[in-house]
N, C-alpha and C positions, 0 to 999 in steps of 0.2 A: 458447570454446563458440560456434558460429554465431550470427549475429544472430537469425534467426528461433527458435532453439531457446533462446536466452536470454530472449527476450521471451515465449514460452510458458513457460518454466521462472518467470519473475517473475509471471506472470498467474496459474499454479497457486497461487504462494505467498500472492498478494493473496487468491485466492478461497478457499483452505484457511483463512487466518487470519480472513477475515471470517466464515467459518461458524463458526469457535470463538469470536469476539467475540459473535456471535448467541446461540450456546450460553451462555455467561457473562453475559451481561444479559439471558436471556430473560425474567425475572421483573420486569424494567423495561421491557419490550416493545423491547428493544434501545437505549433511550435510555441514552446515555452522554456527557454534556458533556466529559469527560476523553478520548475517542475517540483522539485524536492520539497522547497519551501511552501508552495501552494497545497500539495497533497498533504504535508505534514498539518498544515492550520485546519484543513477539511477532515483529516483522519483522526486526529488527536483525542478528542474528547469521547468517541465512540469505541476507540481501541483501548483507551485506559480503562473505559467500563466494561469492554468485553473482557479484557485481560485481567481486570481486578489487581491492575499493578499501578506503581508509580512510573512515568516515563515522561522525561522530557521531550519537548518539541525538537531541540537539537540532536538529541540521541535518535529520535524517530527520523530526523533528516537524514542523519548519518546512514541509518539501517537501509533508508530508501534507495541510498546512491548506491551500497553495497549490493542490495538485491537487484539493483537494475544492471550493474556490471557482472555479476554472476548469472544472471538470466540470459543477457544477451551473448554470454558465450555458451551456454549449456542449451539453451532452447530458445534461439532468437525469434522464432515465429510462433512460439508456445503460446498458451491460456497465461499472460503475464497475470491476471487477477489471482488465478489458483497458486501460481508459482510464489507471488509475494505474501499470500496468506500463508503457504506452507513456510517460507523462509522465516516470517515473522514468528510462527509457531515454535519453530526450532531455536529461535534466539531470544525468544522472550518467554516462551512457555505456555 
C-alpha cells in the first residue's frame, strides 16, 4: 500500500476507534483511566493487518502512551487521530 494511502487508512482507523471509545464511555464523559488497554484491544488486529507486521498488544499500549505524552506537549488541541497515525508510521514503518 502506498505511503499516503497507508497513513490515511491508519488515520481513519484511529478516528473510528476513537468514536467507538467515546460511545463506550459516554456515561463517564469519556473518562477512562485504562484507555490505552481499550484502544490496544480495538486497534490491534486491524493495525497489524494494515502494517503487515508482528506487534504485541503490550508494545501497542506502550506506543499509545508515548504518543499521548508527545501529542499533549506538541499539539494538545490538534487532530489526535492524524498525530497518532503519523506517530505509528514513524515508529513501526
